[in-house]
C-alpha positions as CSV (number, residue, x, y, z in Angstrom):
1,M,124.8,76.2,120.2
2,K,128.2,74.5,120.0
3,N,130.4,75.5,122.9
4,Q,127.7,78.0,123.9
5,I,129.7,80.7,122.1
6,S,128.4,82.7,119.1
7,K,130.1,85.1,116.8
8,L,127.9,87.9,115.5
9,V,128.6,89.9,112.4
10,F,126.7,93.2,112.0
11,C,126.4,94.5,108.5
12,A,125.2,98.1,107.8
13,F,124.2,99.1,104.3
14,T,124.7,102.4,102.6
15,A,122.1,103.9,100.3
16,T,123.7,102.2,97.3
17,I,123.2,98.8,98.9
18,A,127.0,98.4,99.6
19,F,127.7,97.3,103.1
20,S,130.5,97.2,105.7
21,C,130.8,94.9,108.6
22,E,132.1,94.9,112.2
23,K,133.0,91.5,113.5
24,E,132.9,90.6,117.1
25,T,136.1,88.7,118.0
26,T,136.0,85.4,119.9
27,S,138.5,83.1,121.4
28,P,140.1,80.2,119.3
29,T,137.8,77.8,121.1
30,A,134.9,79.3,119.3
31,I,136.0,78.1,115.8
32,T,133.2,75.6,115.6
33,A,130.6,77.9,117.0
34,P,127.8,79.2,114.8
35,T,128.2,82.5,113.1
36,W,125.3,85.0,113.0
37,I,125.2,87.6,110.3
38,T,122.7,90.4,110.2
39,Y,121.9,92.3,107.1
40,N,119.9,95.5,107.7
41,A,119.4,99.0,106.3
42,D,116.7,101.6,105.7
43,T,117.0,100.7,102.1
44,M,115.9,97.1,102.7
45,G,112.4,97.7,103.9
46,L,110.7,95.1,106.2
47,V,111.6,91.7,104.9
48,R,108.7,89.2,105.1
49,T,109.7,86.3,102.9
50,I,112.9,84.5,101.7
51,S,113.5,82.1,98.8
52,I,116.7,80.7,97.4
53,D,117.1,79.8,93.7
54,A,119.0,77.0,92.1
55,Q,122.1,79.2,91.8
56,G,122.1,80.0,95.5
57,N,120.9,83.5,95.1
58,K,118.8,84.7,97.9
59,W,115.6,86.6,97.1
60,F,113.9,88.7,99.8
61,G,110.4,90.0,99.5
62,T,109.7,93.1,101.5
63,Q,106.8,95.0,102.7
64,D,106.3,98.1,100.5
65,D,109.9,98.1,99.1
66,G,109.9,95.4,96.4
67,V,112.4,92.5,96.1
68,L,116.1,92.3,96.9
69,K,118.4,89.8,95.3
70,F,121.7,88.8,97.1
71,D,124.3,86.7,95.2
72,G,126.6,86.5,98.1
73,T,128.4,89.7,97.2
74,H,126.1,92.1,95.3
75,W,122.6,93.3,96.1
76,T,120.1,94.2,93.4
77,K,116.7,95.8,94.2
78,Y,113.6,95.5,92.0
79,N,110.5,97.6,92.6
80,T,107.7,99.2,90.7
81,Y,110.1,102.0,89.5
82,N,112.7,99.8,87.8
83,S,110.9,96.5,87.1
84,G,107.6,94.9,86.2
85,L,106.5,94.3,89.7
86,P,102.8,95.3,90.1
87,N,103.2,96.3,93.7
88,N,106.1,96.8,96.2
89,W,104.6,94.5,98.9
90,V,106.0,91.1,97.9
91,L,104.4,88.3,99.8
92,S,105.7,85.2,98.1
93,I,108.5,84.0,95.7
94,A,109.0,80.8,93.8
95,F,111.2,79.5,90.9
96,D,110.2,77.2,88.1
97,A,112.3,74.6,86.3
98,K,113.2,77.1,83.6
99,G,114.7,79.5,86.1
100,N,111.9,82.0,85.9
101,K,111.2,83.9,89.1
102,W,107.6,84.3,90.2
103,F,106.6,87.0,92.6
104,G,103.3,87.3,94.4
105,T,102.3,90.7,95.6
106,E,99.3,92.4,97.1
107,E,98.2,93.3,93.5
108,G,98.9,90.2,91.5
109,V,101.7,88.1,90.1
110,S,104.8,88.9,88.0
111,K,107.2,86.5,86.2
112,F,110.8,87.5,85.7
113,D,113.0,85.5,83.2
114,G,116.1,87.5,84.1
115,T,115.5,90.0,81.4
116,H,111.8,90.5,80.8
117,W,108.8,90.9,83.1
118,T,105.3,89.6,82.6
119,A,102.4,90.7,84.7
120,Y,99.4,88.6,85.5
121,T,96.1,89.1,87.2
122,D,96.1,92.2,89.4
123,K,93.0,91.5,91.5
124,Y,94.4,89.1,94.0
125,W,96.6,89.3,97.1
126,I,99.1,86.4,96.5
127,N,100.2,84.9,99.8
128,A,101.7,81.7,98.5
129,I,103.2,80.2,95.3
130,A,103.9,76.5,94.6
131,I,104.9,74.8,91.4
132,D,104.1,71.2,90.6
133,A,106.0,68.6,88.6
134,Q,104.1,69.5,85.5
135,G,105.1,73.1,85.8
136,N,101.6,74.3,86.8
137,K,101.7,77.3,89.2
138,W,99.4,77.3,92.2
139,F,98.7,80.6,93.9
140,G,97.2,81.0,97.4
141,T,95.1,84.2,97.6
142,E,92.6,85.8,99.9
143,E,89.8,84.5,97.7
144,G,90.9,80.9,97.2
145,V,93.4,79.1,95.0
146,L,94.4,79.9,91.4
147,K,96.0,77.3,89.1
148,F,97.9,78.5,86.0
149,N,99.1,76.0,83.4
150,G,100.8,78.7,81.2
151,I,97.6,79.4,79.2
152,N,94.5,78.9,81.3
153,W,93.6,79.8,84.8
154,T,91.4,77.7,87.1
155,T,89.9,79.1,90.3
156,Y,89.1,77.0,93.4
157,A,87.2,78.5,96.2
158,N,85.9,77.0,99.4
159,T,82.7,76.0,97.5
160,S,85.0,73.5,95.7
161,G,85.4,71.7,99.0
162,F,88.4,73.1,100.8
163,S,88.4,74.8,104.1
164,D,88.7,78.5,103.7
165,N,89.2,81.1,101.0
166,W,92.1,82.8,102.8
167,V,95.2,80.8,101.8
168,N,98.5,81.4,103.7
169,D,100.6,78.6,102.2
170,I,100.7,75.7,99.7
171,A,103.0,72.7,99.5
172,I,103.1,69.8,97.0
173,D,104.1,66.3,98.1
174,A,105.8,63.5,96.2
175,Q,102.4,62.2,95.1
176,D,101.5,65.6,93.5
177,I,99.0,66.2,96.2
178,K,98.5,69.9,97.1
179,W,98.3,70.9,100.7
180,V,96.6,74.2,101.1
181,V,96.5,75.9,104.5
182,G,94.7,78.9,106.0
183,G,91.5,78.3,107.9
184,G,92.4,74.6,108.5
185,V,94.3,72.2,106.2
186,S,93.0,70.9,102.9
187,K,94.5,68.4,100.5
188,F,93.7,68.2,96.8
189,D,94.5,65.1,94.7
190,G,93.4,66.8,91.4
191,K,89.8,65.7,91.8
192,N,88.8,65.7,95.4
193,W,89.4,67.9,98.4
194,V,89.7,66.6,102.0
195,T,89.8,69.0,104.9
196,Y,91.3,68.7,108.3
197,T,90.5,70.9,111.3
198,N,91.0,70.9,115.1
199,T,88.4,68.2,115.3
200,N,90.7,65.9,113.5
201,G,93.8,66.7,115.6
202,L,95.1,70.0,114.1
203,A,96.5,72.3,116.8
204,S,94.5,75.3,115.5
205,N,92.3,76.1,112.6
206,T,94.5,79.2,111.9
207,V,97.3,77.7,109.9
208,Y,100.2,79.8,108.6
209,A,102.8,77.5,107.1
210,V,103.4,73.9,105.8
211,A,106.5,71.9,105.0
212,I,106.9,68.3,104.0
213,D,109.8,66.1,105.2
214,V,111.6,63.3,103.3
215,K,109.3,60.7,104.9
216,G,106.3,62.5,103.7
217,N,105.2,63.8,107.0
218,K,103.4,67.2,106.9
219,W,104.4,69.8,109.4
220,F,102.0,72.7,110.0
221,G,102.7,76.0,111.7
222,T,99.5,77.2,113.4
223,A,98.3,79.8,115.9
224,G,98.3,77.0,118.5
225,G,101.7,75.4,117.9
226,V,103.0,72.8,115.4
227,S,101.1,69.9,114.1
228,K,102.7,66.9,112.4
229,F,100.5,64.6,110.2
230,D,101.9,61.2,109.0
231,G,98.8,60.5,106.9
232,T,97.0,58.8,109.8
233,N,98.0,60.3,113.1
234,W,98.3,63.8,114.3
235,T,101.0,65.0,116.8
236,T,100.9,68.5,118.3
237,Y,103.8,70.4,119.8
238,N,103.2,73.5,121.8
239,T,104.8,75.4,124.7
240,S,103.1,73.2,127.3
241,N,104.4,69.8,126.0
242,S,107.6,70.6,124.1
243,G,110.5,73.1,123.8
244,L,108.7,75.2,121.2
245,A,109.5,78.8,121.8
246,G,106.0,80.2,121.1
247,N,102.7,78.9,120.0
248,V,102.2,81.3,117.0
249,V,104.3,79.5,114.3
250,N,104.6,81.5,111.1
251,A,107.3,79.5,109.3
252,V,108.4,75.9,109.0
253,A,111.6,74.7,107.2
254,I,113.5,71.4,107.1
255,D,117.3,71.3,106.7
256,N,119.5,68.9,104.9
257,Q,119.9,66.7,108.1
258,G,116.1,66.5,108.6
259,N,116.0,69.0,111.5
260,K,112.8,71.0,111.7
261,W,113.0,74.8,112.2
262,F,110.0,76.7,113.4
263,G,109.7,80.5,113.3
264,T,107.5,81.7,116.0
265,D,106.5,84.9,117.7
266,Q,109.0,84.2,120.4
267,G,112.1,83.2,118.4
268,V,113.2,80.1,116.4
269,S,113.0,76.6,117.7
270,K,114.9,73.6,116.2
271,L,113.8,70.0,116.6
272,D,116.2,67.3,115.7
273,G,113.6,64.6,116.3
274,T,114.2,64.4,120.0
275,N,115.8,67.5,121.3
276,W,114.7,71.1,121.1
277,I,116.9,74.2,120.9
278,T,115.5,77.7,120.9
279,Y,117.3,80.8,119.6
280,N,116.1,84.3,120.5
281,T,117.4,87.8,120.9
282,F,118.8,86.8,124.4
283,N,121.0,83.9,123.4
284,S,121.8,84.3,119.7
285,G,122.3,86.8,116.9
286,L,118.6,87.1,116.1
287,T,117.6,90.7,115.8
288,G,114.0,90.1,116.5
289,N,111.9,87.3,118.1
290,Y,109.0,87.5,115.6
291,I,110.0,85.3,112.7
292,F,108.2,85.8,109.4
293,D,110.0,83.2,107.3
294,I,112.9,80.7,107.2
295,A,114.9,79.3,104.3
296,V,117.8,76.9,104.2
297,D,120.5,77.1,101.5
298,A,122.4,74.3,99.8
299,L,125.3,74.7,102.3
300,G,122.9,74.3,105.2
301,N,122.9,77.9,106.3
302,K,119.7,79.1,107.7
303,W,118.2,82.5,106.7
304,F,115.6,84.1,108.9
305,A,113.3,87.0,108.2
306,T,112.9,89.1,111.3
307,G,112.0,92.2,109.4
308,E,115.8,92.3,108.8
309,V,117.6,89.3,107.5
310,V,119.7,87.1,109.7
311,E,121.9,84.3,108.5
312,L,123.0,81.4,110.7
313,K,126.1,79.6,109.6
314,D,126.6,76.5,111.7
């Protein structure tokens, strides 16, 4: 952290989702220090996933409490009582080119166009959503991958050639190759599946997250650390050979400067390509060391799901 000084803002919500803040004062020398802001309330539920739309609105998926939208000032809650969500446990969120919001729940998918809700298949637990350049939606479930082209559904299970039916995350690279992670890593070029496991160099066969940097490197968060794949070579980072905070890596995000952010079970670690910095409840404004998800907004602010929501402005 710059100057090793942080400024922490605690925000407490009322039942109507309004909030008030108490700001910890710092000396003038802390003007360039990062600012940590915590958003929490009983009305928020346990936040598990974060996505940011093209307008900069933050969308938070909660465990058993629906979705919260934050436009920077106002909060809006959507749940099974006031929307078309099929279930209040929201595991994944994505936005298509038309601005539609797609929510994956433990009982299927809902699309929200800003006014109307459309519900789709209710038999799947939707852990991940990715949207390709053609507008096809790819859903990672506990029973494989679903593709939806707007009319037809296609199902891929591990009998198709990929590693495991339980899918935790999906990313799509610049060549339109789908990277599907869960019990290992599988890539799909539209025709063929190729699977990678720990025998190829993957840190662990339990894979929670994937992100792709501007050079096309794939970064995988696993139960045994972080693995980077450049298309040929594998590099693994863990607590024994790097500054990674913890070996259980639930989330991976890449900021505008190319820094990699890893959400672990022991805090957040940042890698700038050479140096590691770890943030946890002892040295920062994080409210919990178990990180469920990370998102980076257009201004470069980082948003962390710790159960609550913590924003890092640096």
